[in-house]
C-alpha positions as CSV (number, residue, x, y, z in Angstrom):
1,M,65.0,-85.0,108.7
2,V,64.6,-88.4,106.9
3,K,67.6,-90.2,107.4
4,K,67.3,-93.5,104.7
5,Y,68.3,-97.0,105.7
6,T,70.6,-98.4,103.6
7,S,72.3,-101.6,105.8
8,M,70.6,-104.2,108.0
9,A,70.7,-103.7,111.7
10,Y,71.3,-107.4,112.0
11,A,74.2,-109.9,110.1
12,N,71.8,-112.6,109.5
13,A,67.8,-113.6,109.6
14,D,69.4,-116.3,112.5
15,E,69.6,-113.2,114.8
16,L,65.8,-112.3,114.4
17,I,64.4,-113.3,117.2
18,F,60.4,-112.6,119.7
19,G,61.3,-110.7,122.8
20,K,64.3,-108.8,121.5
21,S,65.1,-106.0,119.2
22,K,68.3,-104.3,118.7
23,F,66.7,-100.8,119.9
24,P,64.2,-101.4,122.8
25,V,62.2,-98.7,123.6
26,K,61.0,-97.8,126.9
27,A,57.4,-96.9,127.7
28,G,54.5,-96.2,130.0
29,L,54.8,-97.5,133.4
30,G,57.8,-99.7,133.9
31,L,57.7,-101.3,130.3
32,E,60.5,-101.6,128.3
33,I,59.5,-103.6,125.1
34,G,62.0,-105.7,122.9
35,A,64.7,-105.8,126.2
36,G,64.3,-109.3,126.6
37,Y,60.5,-110.2,127.0
38,T,57.4,-110.3,125.6
39,S,54.4,-108.6,126.4
40,P,50.5,-109.0,125.1
41,E,48.9,-105.9,123.6
42,V,45.1,-106.1,123.6
43,N,43.2,-104.6,121.0
44,Y,39.6,-103.6,121.2
45,A,36.3,-101.2,120.3
46,P,33.6,-100.2,121.6
47,R,30.0,-100.9,121.1
48,P,28.6,-98.7,118.9
49,E,26.0,-97.6,120.8
50,A,28.7,-96.1,123.6
51,G,29.8,-93.4,120.6
52,K,26.7,-91.2,120.8
53,S,28.4,-89.1,123.4
54,K,31.3,-88.2,125.1
55,E,30.5,-89.4,128.4
56,K,29.3,-92.9,127.2
57,L,32.0,-93.2,125.2
58,V,35.1,-92.7,128.5
59,K,32.6,-94.5,130.8
60,E,32.9,-97.9,127.8
61,Y,36.6,-97.0,127.7
62,E,36.9,-97.1,131.5
63,R,35.1,-100.7,131.9
64,I,37.6,-102.6,128.8
65,T,40.1,-101.2,130.7
66,T,39.6,-102.1,133.9
67,D,39.0,-105.8,132.4
68,I,42.0,-105.9,130.9
69,M,43.8,-104.8,133.9
70,A,41.6,-106.8,136.2
71,R,42.3,-110.1,134.1
72,M,46.1,-109.5,134.2
73,V,46.7,-109.2,137.5
74,Q,44.2,-112.2,138.5
75,I,46.3,-114.2,136.2
76,G,49.6,-113.3,137.5
77,A,50.7,-111.2,134.0
78,P,53.8,-109.4,134.6
79,S,52.9,-107.1,131.6
80,V,50.3,-105.5,129.0
81,V,49.7,-102.8,126.8
82,L,46.5,-101.3,125.6
83,E,45.9,-100.1,121.9
84,T,43.2,-97.7,121.8
85,E,42.2,-97.7,118.3
86,H,40.0,-94.6,117.8
87,V,36.5,-94.6,116.4
88,Q,36.2,-91.8,114.4
89,Q,34.1,-89.8,117.2
90,M,37.8,-89.6,118.5
91,S,39.9,-88.1,115.7
92,N,37.6,-85.9,114.6
93,H,37.2,-84.6,118.2
94,P,40.6,-84.8,119.7
95,S,38.6,-83.8,123.3
96,W,37.2,-87.1,123.1
97,G,40.3,-88.7,122.4
98,A,41.9,-86.8,125.1
99,A,39.7,-87.8,127.6
100,V,39.5,-91.5,126.9
101,A,43.3,-91.6,127.2
102,H,43.3,-89.9,130.9
103,A,40.2,-92.3,131.7
104,Q,42.4,-95.2,130.7
105,K,46.0,-93.7,132.2
106,T,44.3,-93.3,135.8
107,I,43.1,-96.7,135.7
108,M,46.3,-98.0,134.5
109,E,48.2,-96.1,137.1
110,E,46.1,-97.5,140.2
111,Y,47.0,-101.0,138.8
112,H,50.7,-100.5,138.5
113,D,50.8,-98.6,142.0
114,E,49.1,-101.4,143.5
115,Y,50.4,-104.6,141.7
116,G,53.5,-103.5,140.3
117,I,52.2,-104.4,136.3
118,K,54.0,-103.1,133.9
119,C,52.1,-101.3,131.2
120,A,51.9,-98.7,128.7
121,L,48.9,-96.7,126.1
122,R,48.8,-96.9,122.9
123,H,46.4,-94.7,121.1
124,T,46.1,-95.0,117.2
125,I,44.8,-91.7,115.7
126,G,42.3,-92.3,112.8
127,D,43.6,-91.0,109.7
128,I,40.5,-88.3,109.3
129,R,42.3,-86.9,106.4
130,E,41.1,-89.6,104.2
131,D,37.7,-89.5,102.6
132,R,35.6,-90.7,99.4
133,D,36.9,-87.5,97.2
134,F,40.6,-87.4,99.1
135,L,40.7,-83.3,98.4
136,D,43.2,-82.7,100.8
137,L,45.8,-84.7,102.6
138,R,48.5,-82.2,102.9
139,G,47.1,-79.4,105.0
140,G,43.7,-77.4,106.3
141,D,41.4,-78.1,108.6
142,K,41.7,-82.2,108.6
143,Y,45.1,-82.5,108.7
144,N,45.2,-79.8,111.5
145,T,42.8,-81.8,113.3
146,F,44.6,-85.0,112.7
147,L,47.8,-83.6,114.5
148,E,45.6,-82.4,117.3
149,A,44.2,-86.2,118.1
150,F,48.1,-86.9,118.6
151,E,48.8,-83.9,120.8
152,Q,46.2,-84.0,122.8
153,C,46.2,-87.4,123.1
154,A,49.9,-86.8,124.1
155,K,49.0,-85.2,126.8
156,S,46.1,-86.9,128.2
157,G,48.1,-90.0,128.7
158,A,49.3,-92.0,125.8
159,D,52.3,-93.5,125.6
160,L,52.2,-95.3,122.2
161,L,51.6,-93.1,119.1
162,S,50.5,-94.7,116.2
163,V,48.2,-94.3,112.9
164,E,47.1,-96.6,109.7
165,S,47.5,-94.3,107.6
166,M,46.3,-94.0,104.0
167,G,48.6,-92.0,101.3
168,G,48.1,-93.9,98.2
169,K,44.7,-95.7,98.6
170,E,42.7,-93.8,95.6
171,V,45.9,-95.1,93.4
172,F,45.9,-98.6,95.2
173,D,42.3,-99.1,94.8
174,Y,41.9,-98.5,91.5
175,S,45.1,-100.5,90.7
176,I,44.5,-103.8,92.6
177,L,41.2,-104.3,91.2
178,R,42.7,-104.5,87.3
179,N,46.2,-106.3,88.5
180,D,47.6,-103.1,87.2
181,T,51.5,-104.1,89.0
182,A,52.7,-100.7,88.2
183,G,49.8,-99.0,89.6
184,I,50.2,-101.1,93.1
185,L,53.5,-100.5,93.0
186,F,53.4,-96.5,92.7
187,G,50.3,-96.6,95.4
188,I,52.3,-98.5,98.0
189,G,55.8,-97.8,97.0
190,V,55.8,-94.3,95.8
191,L,52.9,-91.9,97.0
192,G,52.4,-94.1,100.5
193,S,56.1,-93.5,101.3
194,M,55.8,-89.8,100.1
195,D,52.8,-89.5,102.6
196,M,54.0,-91.2,105.7
197,E,57.7,-88.8,105.2
198,M,55.1,-86.1,106.1
199,V,52.8,-87.4,108.6
200,W,55.6,-89.2,110.4
201,S,58.0,-86.2,111.0
202,D,55.0,-84.3,112.3
203,I,54.0,-87.2,114.5
204,A,57.5,-87.7,115.5
205,A,57.9,-84.2,116.7
206,I,54.9,-84.1,118.8
207,A,56.4,-87.3,120.5
208,K,59.4,-85.4,121.3
209,R,57.7,-82.5,122.6
210,T,55.4,-84.3,125.0
211,G,57.6,-86.8,126.1
212,T,56.1,-90.1,124.4
213,V,57.2,-92.6,121.6
214,A,56.4,-92.4,117.8
215,A,55.4,-95.6,117.9
216,G,54.6,-96.7,114.1
217,D,52.7,-97.4,110.9
218,T,51.1,-100.4,109.2
219,D,50.0,-100.6,105.6
220,C,46.5,-101.9,106.7
221,A,44.8,-99.5,104.0
222,Q,46.4,-101.3,101.1
223,A,48.7,-104.6,101.6
224,N,45.8,-105.5,104.5
225,T,43.6,-104.7,101.9
226,A,45.4,-107.3,99.0
227,M,45.5,-110.1,101.8
228,F,41.9,-110.0,102.7
229,I,40.6,-109.9,98.8
230,A,43.1,-113.1,98.6
231,G,41.0,-114.7,101.0
232,G,41.9,-118.2,101.5
233,L,42.6,-121.3,99.8
234,L,39.5,-121.7,97.7
235,D,39.6,-118.4,97.1
236,K,40.6,-116.9,93.4
237,N,39.4,-112.6,93.9
238,L,42.9,-112.0,93.8
239,A,46.2,-114.4,93.7
240,H,48.0,-114.6,96.8
241,T,51.3,-114.3,94.8
242,T,49.9,-111.0,93.9
243,A,48.9,-110.4,97.5
244,I,52.3,-110.9,98.7
245,V,54.1,-109.0,96.3
246,A,51.6,-105.8,97.6
247,R,53.1,-107.1,100.8
248,A,56.8,-106.5,100.0
249,I,56.4,-103.4,98.6
250,S,54.9,-102.1,101.8
251,A,57.5,-103.1,103.9
252,A,59.4,-100.3,101.9
253,R,56.7,-97.8,102.7
254,S,56.1,-98.3,106.6
255,L,60.1,-98.2,106.7
256,C,59.8,-94.7,106.1
257,A,58.0,-94.2,109.8
258,Y,61.2,-95.0,111.4
259,E,63.3,-93.1,108.9
260,A,61.0,-89.8,109.8
261,G,61.8,-90.8,113.7
262,A,59.3,-93.3,114.7
263,Q,61.2,-96.1,117.3
264,G,58.4,-98.7,117.3
265,P,56.8,-101.2,118.2
266,G,55.2,-100.9,115.0
267,K,51.4,-101.7,114.6
268,D,49.8,-105.2,114.8
269,C,48.3,-105.9,111.6
270,G,51.9,-104.8,110.0
271,Y,52.2,-108.1,108.6
272,E,55.2,-106.7,107.1
273,N,56.7,-105.8,110.2
274,S,59.2,-108.7,110.3
275,I,60.7,-107.2,107.1
276,I,61.2,-103.7,108.8
277,K,62.6,-105.2,112.4
278,A,65.4,-107.2,109.8
279,I,66.3,-103.8,108.6
280,A,66.0,-100.8,111.4
281,G,66.1,-103.4,114.5
282,V,63.4,-102.0,116.1
283,P,60.6,-103.7,118.2
284,I,57.4,-104.7,116.9
285,T,53.9,-105.8,117.5
286,Q,52.6,-108.9,115.4
287,E,49.2,-110.3,115.4
288,G,48.2,-113.6,113.9
289,K,46.0,-116.8,115.1
290,T,44.6,-114.1,118.1
291,S,43.7,-112.0,115.3
292,T,41.0,-114.6,114.1
293,C,38.2,-112.5,116.4
294,A,38.6,-110.1,113.5
295,H,40.0,-112.0,110.5
296,S,41.6,-114.9,109.1
297,D,45.0,-115.2,107.7
298,L,47.4,-118.4,106.5
299,M,50.0,-117.0,108.6
300,G,48.7,-117.7,112.6
301,N,51.4,-119.0,114.1
302,L,54.6,-117.8,111.7
303,V,54.4,-114.0,112.4
304,M,54.9,-115.0,116.1
305,Q,58.5,-115.6,115.1
306,C,60.3,-112.1,116.1
307,C,57.2,-110.1,118.2
308,D,58.0,-107.9,120.7
309,L,54.4,-107.2,121.8
310,W,52.2,-109.9,120.4
311,S,48.5,-108.4,119.7
312,N,44.6,-109.8,119.1
313,E,43.3,-107.6,116.7
314,S,40.0,-105.5,117.6
315,V,37.6,-107.6,119.2
316,E,34.5,-105.5,120.1
317,Y,33.3,-105.0,123.7
318,H,30.7,-107.7,124.9
319,G,30.0,-110.5,127.3
320,E,31.5,-114.4,126.8
321,F,31.0,-117.0,128.8
322,G,34.9,-116.6,130.2
323,G,34.5,-113.2,130.8
324,T,34.3,-110.1,128.8
325,T,35.9,-110.5,125.3
326,V,39.0,-108.2,126.1
327,Q,39.2,-110.5,129.2
328,C,39.2,-113.5,127.3
329,W,41.7,-112.4,124.3
330,S,44.2,-110.5,126.8
331,E,44.2,-114.1,128.7
332,T,45.3,-115.9,125.3
333,L,47.7,-113.2,124.5
334,A,49.4,-113.7,128.3
335,Y,49.8,-117.3,128.1
336,D,51.5,-117.0,124.5
337,C,54.0,-114.5,126.0
338,S,54.1,-116.4,128.5
339,M,55.4,-119.5,126.9
340,M,57.5,-117.1,124.8
341,N,59.3,-115.8,127.6
342,V,60.1,-119.4,129.0
343,A,61.4,-120.1,125.9
344,L,64.0,-117.3,126.1
345,K,65.0,-117.8,129.4
346,T,65.3,-121.7,128.9
347,G,67.4,-120.9,125.6
348,K,64.8,-122.5,123.5
349,A,63.7,-119.4,121.6
350,K,65.2,-120.3,118.1
351,D,63.6,-123.9,118.6
352,L,60.1,-122.6,119.4
353,R,60.7,-119.5,116.4
354,D,61.0,-122.5,114.0
355,I,58.3,-124.7,115.1
356,L,55.9,-121.5,114.9
357,V,57.2,-120.7,111.4
358,L,57.6,-124.0,110.1
359,S,53.8,-124.7,110.9
360,D,52.8,-122.0,108.6
361,K,56.0,-121.7,106.0
362,Y,54.8,-123.6,103.2
363,R,51.1,-123.6,103.6
364,D,50.7,-120.5,101.2
365,P,52.9,-118.2,99.7
366,Q,52.0,-114.7,101.8
367,G,53.7,-116.8,104.9
368,Y,56.8,-118.2,102.9
369,V,57.6,-114.9,102.0
370,L,57.4,-113.8,105.1
371,A,59.3,-116.3,107.1
372,Y,62.1,-114.6,109.2
373,D,64.8,-116.4,106.9
374,N,62.8,-114.9,103.7
375,A,61.9,-111.6,105.0
376,Y,65.5,-111.2,105.7
377,K,66.3,-111.2,102.0
378,V,63.4,-109.1,101.4
379,G,65.2,-106.4,103.8
380,Q,68.5,-106.8,102.0
381,A,66.9,-105.9,98.5
382,I,65.5,-102.6,100.1
383,A,68.4,-101.8,101.8
384,K,70.7,-101.8,99.1
385,N,68.4,-99.6,97.5
386,G,68.0,-97.3,100.3
387,N,68.2,-94.2,99.5
388,D,65.3,-94.2,96.4
389,N,61.5,-94.9,97.3
390,Y,60.8,-96.1,93.9
391,L,63.8,-98.6,93.3
392,R,63.9,-100.0,96.7
393,A,60.3,-100.8,96.7
394,K,60.8,-102.7,93.0
395,A,63.3,-104.5,93.9
396,A,61.4,-105.7,97.1
397,A,58.8,-106.6,94.8
398,I,61.0,-108.2,92.6
399,E,63.5,-110.3,95.5
400,C,59.5,-111.5,96.6
401,C,59.1,-113.2,93.4
402,N,62.5,-114.5,93.3
403,I,61.8,-115.9,97.1
404,I,58.6,-117.8,95.5
405,E,60.2,-119.4,92.4
406,S,62.9,-120.3,94.4
407,G,60.5,-122.4,97.1
408,V,58.4,-124.0,94.3
409,N,62.0,-125.2,92.8
410,S,62.8,-126.6,95.6
411,G,59.6,-128.6,96.0
412,K,58.6,-127.2,99.0
413,L,55.9,-124.7,98.3
414,R,53.4,-125.9,95.8
415,L,51.4,-123.3,93.2
416,T,48.2,-123.8,92.0
417,R,47.6,-123.0,87.8
418,F,46.3,-119.7,89.0
419,E,49.0,-118.6,91.2
420,T,52.1,-119.8,89.1
421,N,50.2,-117.6,85.9
422,A,49.8,-115.2,88.2
423,L,53.4,-114.8,89.3
424,A,54.5,-114.8,86.5
425,K,52.6,-111.9,85.1
426,V,53.7,-109.9,87.9
427,K,57.1,-110.6,87.7
428,A,57.3,-110.1,84.3
429,D,55.3,-106.5,85.0
430,L,58.1,-105.7,87.5
431,V,61.1,-106.8,84.9
432,A,59.6,-104.6,82.0
433,L,60.0,-101.0,84.5
434,T,62.1,-98.5,84.3
435,D,65.2,-98.0,86.3
436,D,64.6,-94.9,86.1
437,A,62.8,-93.0,89.3
438,D,61.8,-90.1,87.1
439,K,60.2,-91.1,84.3
440,F,58.1,-93.7,86.6
441,M,56.7,-91.0,88.6
442,S,56.2,-88.9,85.3
443,D,54.5,-91.8,83.6
444,N,51.8,-93.1,86.8
445,L,51.1,-89.3,87.3
446,T,50.1,-88.6,83.7
447,K,48.5,-92.2,83.8
448,F,46.6,-92.0,87.3
449,K,45.2,-87.8,86.9
450,Q,43.5,-89.0,83.7
451,E,42.5,-92.4,84.8
452,V,41.3,-91.7,88.7
453,A,39.1,-88.9,89.2
454,V,39.9,-88.4,92.9
455,F,43.8,-88.6,92.7
456,R,45.4,-84.9,93.3
457,P,49.3,-84.8,93.0
458,E,49.0,-81.7,95.7
459,N,48.3,-84.2,97.6
460,Y,51.9,-85.5,98.0
461,G,53.4,-81.9,97.1
462,L,53.7,-82.6,93.5
C-alpha cells in the first residue's frame, strides 16, 4: 500500500540538522541511525580481476571488510556502516551476493563482539532490469532474479537494502540531450515514480519478511546524470539551472520509496535527500567533499548539513601510502563524523551546519537550491501536491526556478548569461504545461512512443 506524503515532517527548515531525524532507524549490530549521532558509511568497489570467480570476489570483500573494521577500531571510531554496491555478477547471480554478505557480516560480528563497535551492512542491489533495449522492467526472469538478490542478501547478513533504480531513464536520456523540459519531467517525475512504487513495494515486503530494513533509493540514473553533464563552472554541456531542476523533480520521485515502505537511510549519492528528509523525517546518507575519489561536485561541504550517515562514494580497493583506499577514506569520514558529533553534544550543531552551508551556498544554483532552507521550500511544494506524481514533480520544478530567481534578485547568487537564459527557458516550459495530469500522460505517451524506440509503456503498467 502506497501512502502519499501531503505534509512536512518538520515544522520549519531550522529543525533540519545532521545526526538527528524524526524517525531513527535501528539496524545491524547496536546501531541507530538518526538518533543523535552521525556515523561514517564507507562505499567501495572490488578490483576488476576479483570478479573472475565467486571465490575471488568473496575473498576481496573479506579483505575490504577487515581493512575497514580494523581501521575504525584502531582510531577509536564508535560506529560504521559498510555499503556494498553490487557489481553485476553479484546481482545477476544472487548466490554470489549472498556469499559476500555472509562473509562480510561474519567479520563485522567478530569486531562488534570483541570491541563493541556499532555497525551495519548495506547491500545495494544492481538494477539488472535495465539494458540497452529496456525489454521488461516489470516481470519475467530479470525481475525475479532482481528480487531474489534482495531476498538472499537479506537472509545472509545484509541489514539495509537499497537500489539505484532506473525507471524512466530511456525517456530522460533522450530528453536531457534535447533540453526537453516536459520529457525530463515525464521521465523522472512520472515514469520514475511509477516504477519506484512497484519496485519499493516489493523490496519493503522482502525486508518485512526477513527482518531487515528497506533503506532507500537515489535518482543516480537521471538527476546525477544531469549533474555530471553540467560539470563545473567552466562547462557548458548542460546548464546548472537545468540540472538542479532535474534534481528537484527527482526528490518527488525518490520520495516514492518511503511511501511504499522504505524507512531510510536514503542512499549517499541522492543529493535530493535533504528535501526528502524535510518531508518524510527519515534518516539520510550524503556524500560531498568525500566523494572526490569518484566524482566532483560543487556542494562539497553543504550536503553535510543534515546527513545522518556521511559517505565517500565508491572507491576502488587498492593500496595508498596511508593504507588501502578503504582504510584512508573510512578514517577521513570518521573524523568528519566526530566533528559533527561533538557539535551536537556541545550545542554548536546549528552553527556548524550553517558554516558548512554558507561555504557552498552561493557557489552555484545547485547548492543554492539544496541548502536546507531552500530544500525545505521545495519539499513544501511537493507535499502540497503530494497525492499526484505529476503535479508534485511539476510544483517542485517551478519552486526550484522561483528560488533561483529570488537568489539572483537578492544579489547573492550570480548567474552567467548562459545560465540565465536556460533558467528562463525551463521556467517558461514548466509554466506552459497543463495542470491536467491525464492529458500530460496521454500527450507524452503518444510523443515518446513515436520518438524513443526503446520506450515501452507496458514497462510502467500502461
